[in-house]
N, C-alpha and C positions, 0 to 999 in steps of 0.2 A: 399589217405587218409590212415593213419597208424592204424592198429588194436592195440586195448589194450588189452594186455594179463595179466590175475591174476594168481599168482601162489596160487592155493587152498590150497596146503598143508602149505605153509608160512602162508596164513591167518588163516587157522585153528589153527596152533601152537601160533600164536598172540592172537587170541580169548581165547585159553586155558590159556595162560599167564595172559590175563586180568581177567579170571575168578578166578584165583588163587590169584591175587592181591585184588580182590573184596572180596574174601572169608577172606583173611587175615584181611582187613579192617573191615569186619562185625565182626570178633572175637574179635578185639580190642575195637570197638565200644559197643560191647554186654558185655564185661567185664567192661567197663566204666559205663554203665548202671546199670548192677549187684551191682557193689559196693555199690550204694546206697548213695554215698556222694554228688552227684551232685544236683544242684537246680532242682526243678521239671520241670521248663520251659526248663532247658538245656536237661534234660533226654528226654523230650518230642520232642525236635528238633533232637537230635540224633536218635531217632526213625524214624524220618522222613527220615534221612539219610540213615538208614538201609533199609528201604522200597525201596530207589532208587537203593542201591547197589543190593538187591535182584532182582527188576525188570531188571537190566542190566544184571545180571547173567542169568536170563531167556532169554533175548534177545540174549545173546551170544550161549547159549545152543541149541537155534531154530536155529541160523546161522550155527553152526557147523554140527547140523543134517541136514539142507538143503544142506550144502557144500558137505557132505559126499553122500547124496543121488542123488543130481543133478551134482556134480561137476565132 
């Protein structure tokens, strides 16, 4: 049976890139909400999306911390 190897450095870089993407998405969404021209129901929906992006950023940071500590 072959052993699967994971390049931790590469995975950390991918996670950092995804954090950057999520942060940029949050910035765009936040600006849309702050403009105040959206219907309230749309603004509320965007805020739900923002929570998902923030949650994902948290997951990725935990992964990076664990990979650095245990990798």
